[in-house]
C-alpha positions, 0 to 999 in steps of 0.5 A: 538557481543555476542548473549544471548539465552533465555530459550525459545530458542530465541536469545536475542539482544539489543533493538536498534538492534531489532528495526532495525531488525523488520524494516529490516524484514518488508522491506524484506517482502515488497520486496517479497510481491511486487514481488508476487503482480506484478506476480499476476497482470500481464495480468490485466489492473491494474499494481502495480503503478495503483493498489496502487493509486486505493487503495489510492482512495478506502479508501475514494472513493467519496473524490477528490484529487490533484496530490500534495496531492496524491504525499505527501500521497504516498511519491512519486515524483510528476512527477511519480504520474502524469505519473501514473494518466495520464494513469489512466485518459486514461483508465477511472479509474479516472476523473478530474475536475477543482480545484475551489481553484487553477486554475493551478490544477485539482481535481481527482475522482475515477470512476465506472470503477476505482472501478470495476478495483480495485475490480477485481485486489483485488479479484485476489490478495486475491485469490493469498494470499490463504494459506499465513495465513492458520496456523494463528488463527484469534486472531493472525491475529488481534493482528498482524494487530493491531501491524502493524497499530500502526507502520503505524500510527507512521510513518504516524504521523512522516513524 
């Protein structure tokens, strides 16, 4: 494939290939950042799968959630979510109540212990990110976040 170079020195690629490259780059960033997260959560009481669920509950901490809804939102198989939730119930990060609409399921709620564990793990990760964006201006970070949010919303709406 012939590559064209723009006046600014960037390689020009067809739009569809650029779309793929953007998503491929995000995948690579996800792999690299996931490894960093695992490394920095090592030695805590919150492994990455539990941290992801604590993040999910942390968006609306007072809202109860069923395993089915969590699995759908996280786009994960229900048995894996159930296994992680069971571990979090044992640790006291979550509590469960009977579902008044469906006796076969439970509604899960974040506990104070879960909030505390999430905050401690999050603080550790925030410290680990020191320097990642040190050469970025606040405007660049806000713009980038806006683009990422737009992409997240698209994928969320087109599951």
